N, C-alpha and C positions, 0 to 999 in steps of 0.2 A: 596771317591774321592780325587784327588790330592789337597793338601793344600800348599800354598806358601806365602812368604812375601819377599819384596825386600831386607830385611836386612839379608837374609840367608847367604850371603857371609861373614858376620861378626861373625857368630856362630863358636864355636870351632869345629874342625874336630872330627868326630867320629872314634873310634878305630874299629878293625875287630870284636871284640866280640859284640859291640853295633850294628854294621851293621848286623851281623848274627841274633841278637835278633830281630831287626826291620824286617828283611826279614821273619823270622819265624812267627812273629806276623801278618805281612801283608798276608802271605800265609794262615794262619788259619782264620783270621778275615775277609778277603775279601769274603770268601765263607760260612763259618759258620755264622749264623745270629746273630752275636755279635758285629758288626760294626768295620771295620778296622780303620776308622777315629777316633773313640772314643778311641780305644786301643793305637793307635799311638800317639795321643795327650797326653794321660796319661803317656805312656812310655817315651816320650820325656821330659815331666815334671820331671819324676823320674831320667832321665839321665842328666838333667840340661841344655837341649838345647830346644829352641823354635821349631826349624825345623831341619830336617836331611839334608837339601840341595836339590835343584831342581834335580840335577843329580841322587841322590839316590831315590827321590820320583818317578821320571819317570822310573828308572830302575826296582824298585819293582813292579810298575804297569805293565810294560812290561812282567815281570815274571808271574804275575797272569793272565794277558791277554793270554799269551801262554798256561797256564794251561787249561783255559776254551775252547780255540780253539782246543787243543789236546783232551780234554774230549768229545767234541761234534764235532769231526773232520768229521764224516760222514754227519752230518747235514750241516756243513759249506761247505763241498765238494758238496753236493747236491744243495745247494743254488747258488754256484758259477758256477757249471757245467751243470745244467739242468734248463733252463728257461721255464719251463712249466707254465701253469696257476697257479698251486698250489704254485710253487716257487715264482712267481710274487706276489701272495697274501701274502706270508710270508715276502718278501722284503718290500712291502708297509706297512705291519703290524709292522715291526721293525722300519721303518721310523716314522710312526705315534706314536708308543710307545716311541720314543726317543725325540719327540718334547717338551713335558713338561719340562724335565730336561734341555734340551738345552736352552729353553726360560728363565727359572728361573736362570740357571747358568750364561748365558750371561748378563742378566739384573741386577743381584745381585752379581756379581763376587767379588767385593771388600768386600761386607758384609760377604760372606762366608769365605773369606780369613781371615778377622778379627776374625770371630767366631772360626775358626780352632786354634787360639792361646789361647783360653780360656778353661781351663780344666773344669770349672764349667758348661759350655755349653755342653761339651762332656758328662759330668755326667748326665745332664738332658736329653740329647738325648738317653742315654742308658736306662734311666727309661721309656722314650717313646717307645723305642724298645721292652721293656718287655711287655708293653700293646699291641703293635702291634702283637707280637708273640702269645699272648694269644688269640687275635682275630682270628689269623690264625688257631690256634689249634681248636677253636670253629667251624670255617668254615670247617676244615677237618673232624671233628666228625659229623657235620651236614650233610655233603655231602657224607660221607662214602668213602672218597678217599683213600682207603687202598690197592689198587692194587700194586703189586710189580714186574713189568717187569724189565728187565735189564735197569738200570738208564742211561746208556750211549749209548743206542741203539735207533733206531727208526727215524721217520721223524721229521723234525724241526717243522712241523705243529702239531705234537702230535697226538691226537685222532681226526683227521679231521682238517679242516681249523679253526684257532682260530678266535674268533669274533673280530670285529673292536672295540666294546665297551670294550673288555678286554684289547686291546692295550692302550686305554686311561686311564683305571683304573690302570693298571700296570705302565704306564708312569707317572701318578701323584704320585704313590707310590715311584717310582724311584726318582722323583724330591724331595720328602720329605727327601730322604737320602743324599741330599746335606748338610743338617744340621748335624754338627759333632755329633757322637754318635748314629745316626739313621742308622741301618743296611740296605744296599741296597738289599741284597739277602733276608733278613728277611721281609722287607716291601713288595717287589714285590711278593715273594712266598705267603705271608699271604694274599695279595690282590687277588691273583689267587684262593686261597683256599676259601676265603669268597665269591668269585664269583661262586663257585661251580666246579672249575676245578679239575680233578683228581690230586693226589699228584705229580706224576712223570711229568705230563704235565705242572703243575704250575712251577715246578723246571726248566724244560727244557726251557720254555718260559722266565723265569726270567734270566737264564744264557745266553741265546741267546741275550736277550735284553741288557745284560751287555757289549757285545762285542763292539757295536758302542759307548756306553757311556764311557767306559774306554779308548777306542781308541781316541775318541774326546778329553777327558780330558788330556790324555798324550800328544797328538799333540799340544794342546794349550800351554803346558809348555816347549816343546822342544826348542823354541827360547831362552827362559830365561835360560834354563839349559845349552845351548851352550855358552851363554854370561858369565854365572857364572863359566864355566869350571866344573871340577869334584868336586868342593866344598871341596878340600883337600883329596879326595878319589881317589885311583889309579883305572885305568881301570880294572885290574884283580879283585880287590875287588868288584867293581860294577857288574862285570859279575858273581861273586860268589853270590852276592845278587839276581841277576836275576834268577839264577839256583835254589837257595834255596827257594825263594818265589814261583817259579813255581812248584817245586816238592812238597813242603808242601801244596800249594794251590790245586794241583790235588788230593792229598790224602784227604784234607778237603772237597772238593767238592763231591768226591765219597762217603765219610762217611756220609755227610749230606743227600744226596739223598737216601741212603740205610736205614737211620734211621728216615726219615720224617714220614713214615707211622706208626711208632711205638711210636708216641707222643713225639718226641725229642724236639719240640718247647716249651713244658712245662719246660723242664730242662734248655734250653737256656734262656727262659724268666726269670726263677729264678736267673740264673747266672747274667744276665744283671741288674736285679733289685738290687741284692746284691752289685754288683760292682758299679753301679751308685749311690746308697745311700751311700756307703762307700767313694766314691770319693767326693761327696758333703760335707761329714763330715770332711774329712782329708785334702782336697786340698784347 
């Protein structure tokens, strides 16, 4: 999620290399279940800045939002252009699934802003992500969700209409990802797998649910970004960040869905555990 502080205007401006690094990290970690917030907090610590600026935060999230809309463009087009009963069901499912994160985010906004500045919290969140991913892998193996249809094709409702209870469970999992270091994609996909959803359906519902979440988070920060200006970054450089984050994000999303049924969560869990433990020790 987007993390901000009022003092971002006082931070030193980032150079092109740093912007590209953050864009690549955002693209990879937004969709791979390794937490974009955790990686960006640690990367900013390594670069010597608390935040990268509101304008860049919003730009990078616009890039990854574009990636998921492009990847699931058929689902999005169906939802926007075909208001049949099944589509209304999916619209309401997305609204219901978005409520937990919206409620927690609005009520505890300042808390999460402060948490986003603490590398130790991000490290603990990464350790939590490792546990969540292992739970998801357990759910996948228990449910036998190893089907491998084309990951970017199909109906937004997946294999039939998704259950209302799944919306609440995935919504709560998405709310947990407001904590820095906790992966949104990892938490929601793992929740779906534990609920017995097929792998591809769990991923599709997770990423469809991310569209209102990321859109809402970005829109909340647009006024602050406009007030702060570009944070010392030129418009062309911000646009490059949007493009790089989107391109890398699309590739990461596709790679994740293609490897989920092959037990990829185990390796991502190991990575998060090692990175989280190392960050706790060194930061």
